[in-house]
C-alpha positions, 0 to 999 in steps of 0.5 A: 500500500502506498504510504506503508513507509515514507521511502517513496516520493516523501522524504522520511524527515517530513514526518515527525517519526519513522514509526508511530509507536502504536502497535496493532494489538486490536483484534476483530472482536476489539474493533467491534467492541469499540464500535458497539460500545460507542453506539451504547445500546442501553443508552440508545434504547432509553433515548428511543423509548423516552424522548424519541417517542415523545418527540415523534409520537406519530412515528412507526418505531419498528420501521424506524429501526429497519430504516436506520439499520439500512442507512447505517450499514449501506451508508456510514458503515461501508463508507468508513469501512472502505476508508479505514481499510484503504488508509489504515492509520489511527486518527480517523477523519483527519487522515482521510480528509487531509489526503482526499480534500485539503489539509486545511479542511482535514485539520478543521474537521479534526479540530472539531472532532477533538472538541466533540470528544471532549464535550461529550466526555464532560457531559456524559461523565456526570450522567453516570451520577444522574441519571445512572446512579440516581436510577440505581439508588431509586430502584433500591429505595435509597432516596438520600443517596440518589439525591446526593448523586444529583447534587453538584458536589455528588455529580462532580465527585462521581464524574471525576472518578469516572474521568480518572478511570477513563484515564487509568484504563488507557494510560497503560497502553492498548492491551490493558485498555482492550481487556477492560473494553472486552469486560465492559462489553460482556457485562453490558450485554449480560445486564441488558439481556437481564432487563429483557428477561425480567420484562419478557417473563411477565405478561401485560396483565401481570405488569398492570397488577404489579404497577397498581400494587406498587402505586398504592404502596407509594400513593402514586398514579395507578396504571390508568391514572398514569395514562390519563395524567399524561394525556392531560399534561401533553395531549400532543403525544396521544393525538399527533398531527404529524404524518406517519412518514415524518414521525418515522423519519424523526425516529430514524434521526433519534436512532442515529445514536446507535446506527452511526457512532460505530464509525468512530472505531476508525480512530484506532485503525492503526492498531487494528490487526488485518485492517483491510478485513477487520475494519469493514466487518467491525463497522457493519457488525457494530450497526447490526448488533445494536439494531438487534437489541433495539429491535427486541426492546421495541417489540418487547417493551410496549407488549408488556407495558402497553402502548399508551402506557409507554407513551405516558412513561415518555411524558413522565420522563421528559416533562414530569407528571403530577402524582408520579411518586414511584421511587424509580425513574419512568424508563425501561430499566426503572419499571422492572422494579415493579417485578422485584422484591428487594427483600429477596437477595436475588431480586436485589441483585437483579435491580442493581444489574438492571441499572448497571445496563445503563451505567456501564454503557454511559461510563464507557464513553469516557475511556473511548473518548480518551482513546479517540482524542489521543489518537487524533493528536498522534495523527496531527503530530505525525504530520508535524501539525503540533508540538513534538510531544503530540507524536510521542508514544511511550515505548514501554506501553505503546501509549501516547501518555502526554496526550492522555494526560493533557486530555485528562486535565482539560476534561477535569476542568470541563467537568467542574464547569459542567457540574458547578456552573450548571449543565445549561451553558456547557450543554448549549455548546453541543451542536449535533447538527453542526457535528453532522455537517462537520464530521459526517458530511465533510468525510462523506463528501471526501469518500464520494470523490475518493476514487476520482481524486488524482492526488490519492490515486496511488492510495485508491489503487492499492485499496482492497475495495477498489474493485467493489463496483455496481456498474461504473460506480465504485461502492464507496461513491454509492455508499457515500451518496446514501450516507449523505441522504441519511445526514440530510435527514438528520440535519433537516430534523435538527433544524426543524425540531427545536426540542432536539436542541441540535442548533444553539447560538452558543454551539454554532459560535463554538464550532465556527471558532473551532473550525477557524482555530483548526485552519489557523493551526494548520496555517501556523504549523505549515509556516513553521515547518517551511521556515525550518526547511521542511516541505510539509506539503509532501506529507499529505501526498501519502500516508504517515508511517505505521 
């Protein structure tokens, strides 16, 4: 493959190092686990069955899952699978866009990607406290503990512990991290299956009886009372005016949580064994596997709790219901509590496992973020787009220790701002619509033209997927077109559905600032290297060393 070394047209000294120092230790299972956990099945199910159906009540849930799966597999998964196999280097979008499009564009997109990983980390680490541990302690009837977890101090302490664990499990290299990742994936699957078993073992009639018995115990709304209260509080959910097609496409956007984020496994492409095969398989399977779980719960949950009650729970979870006094939150995990007798040790353990199905998925976003952000910075460093320590990898652990430490410090500062400054100001910086255009859209455009760009002809001609065609068109071009359609659907609903909070003035300003910063960063380091006699433009003619 072109760029396996830098001994061709590019002098070795153009790159910061003759080898990245990263080691190909990740198997197919490891690559899949990264994508699967980044899709966060338990979090994705909660997203769909809580605010998804609340936002788009006219949508057909099952059809939305099928559509999201098809778009995910034949769009994003194929695009990123082919890109990753053709350019198997760690760093993700930075490597692709700097080579195919332009280094300034690639740097700007990658700057935004790094910012998003940081932003998600400082938002999702506190989620382990609330709603994660608040759900756990609510199910265990420990209101004081739940209240502390939801307090600013409690959220900060818990999020800081989570942040440190993410740092710790990535500091000592990929082998240590991959062991942790496999363990968490297995546990998350087991606990999510347990939630499904608890629900699936009971009929609708048994759920109604169990709910009413517990409601009487806590002086809360009974089954019919929940539905009536929800209809009065938010009648829109029960008498939607939007067409079924529009509601279903809205749910497809919600399902992007589990159908698109597997693509991020490419940030560790330089550490995946047999990348020409394994990246593609991991990309596709990291869409299909979560789809199976989401589809199962989309069938199971309404059949047990009842369709109207499911929508009543979504109203209670999003806007609240007067009279709801149950000790657990009104979500698909919390309601399993009505079947569990806490005086029974087994049931007590099952309640813990049900809550952990969410907590583990949410927690894993943090170490995933450490892997991603550090590899992005290493990719910059290899192209001399940053200080020397960006490309430094500890030879003992094959780990970018300095990058990880920097990310830990800025993440801890962000967590403090989020927990003590209020979630609103930080959350407002999250701008999913701009993320979609920045990372997904630009990279899909690059993939669309990849086979036809002269400057990367040598890379494309050695791609294992260069002969994948339908008629005259390469598969990657077709897949990129499908992905752009998917992105357009997502962008449309973000721009037309205020409740999605995909567009915020603060977020737009932040992304414009980050994009501008990325281009200025590229311009500065290009100028600095040329001043030192290094023609850095040559670096983007091929791939950096492994």
